[in-house]
C-alpha positions in Angstrom: 3.2 -13.0 -12.0 2.2 -14.9 -9.0 0.6 -13.2 -6.0 -2.9 -11.8 -6.0 -5.3 -10.2 -3.5 -8.5 -12.0 -2.8 -10.1 -10.6 0.3 -12.4 -13.0 2.1 -15.2 -10.6 3.2 -15.5 -7.9 0.5 -14.8 -7.3 -3.2 -11.4 -6.5 -4.4 -12.6 -3.0 -5.2 -13.9 -2.5 -1.8 -10.7 -3.7 -0.2 -8.7 -1.3 -2.4 -10.9 1.6 -1.4 -10.5 0.7 2.2 -6.7 0.0 2.3 -5.1 1.7 -0.8 -4.5 5.0 -2.4 -5.1 5.1 -6.1 -2.0 6.2 -8.2 -2.5 7.8 -11.6 1.0 7.4 -12.9 2.9 4.8 -10.9 6.7 5.0 -11.0 8.8 2.3 -9.4 11.7 4.6 -8.6 9.5 6.9 -6.5 7.6 4.3 -4.5 10.0 4.4 -1.5 10.2 8.1 -1.4 6.6 9.0 -2.0 5.0 6.1 -0.2 7.4 4.7 2.4 6.2 1.2 3.5 3.9 1.0 0.5 3.5 -1.7 -2.1 2.1 -1.2 -5.6 -0.9 -3.3 -6.6 -2.6 -3.4 -10.0 -6.3 -3.9 -10.5 -6.7 -5.5 -13.9 -10.2 -5.7 -15.4 -10.5 -9.0 -17.2 -14.1 -8.4 -18.4 -15.9 -11.1 -16.4 -13.8 -10.7 -13.3 -11.1 -8.4 -11.9 -7.7 -9.4 -10.5 -5.4 -7.5 -8.1 -1.8 -8.4 -8.6 0.9 -7.6 -6.1 4.0 -5.9 -7.6 6.3 -7.2 -5.0 9.5 -6.5 -7.1 10.3 -4.2 -10.0 10.0 -6.9 -12.6 6.5 -7.7 -11.5 5.7 -4.0 -11.6 7.1 -3.8 -15.1 5.1 -6.8 -16.2 1.8 -5.4 -14.9 2.7 -1.9 -16.3 3.5 -3.1 -19.9 0.4 -2.4 -22.0 2.2 -2.9 -25.3 0.7 -6.4 -25.8 -2.2 -6.3 -23.3 -4.8 -3.5 -23.4 -6.9 -4.7 -20.4 -8.0 -1.7 -18.2 -5.8 -1.2 -15.2 -5.8 1.0 -12.0 -2.8 1.3 -9.7 -2.8 1.6 -6.0 -0.3 1.8 -3.2 -1.2 -0.3 -0.1 0.7 -0.5 3.2 2.9 -3.5 3.5 1.0 -4.8 6.6 -2.3 -4.7 4.8 -0.8 -6.7 2.0 0.5 -9.3 4.4 -2.9 -9.6 6.2 -4.7 -10.4 3.0 -1.9 -12.4 1.2 0.5 -13.8 3.8 2.2 -16.0 1.2 4.0 -13.0 -0.3 5.5 -11.8 2.9 8.9 -13.5 2.3 9.1 -12.0 -1.2 8.3 -8.5 0.1 10.9 -8.8 2.9 13.6 -10.1 0.5 12.7 -7.8 -2.3 12.7 -10.8 -4.6 
């Protein structure tokens, strides 16, 4: 797992509320149909801090979605591709290539 959202002028939660749509049951196969141009991100509560990982490909999505060995609380969101690039430009090539 390698790309995370760290907005410069607001909390991660505020950024997600401004830019994302919360998804109760994320399904990789339905992303393109239900949210064209959207990217899954996962808000993970680590106790002392939160992290927002970008599921830029299916294996990243599966890693974040696997709770069999990791019971930290999670919330899933779909965020428009452009908003992801604006806050984390380093992931653009991965998103474009589907890597």
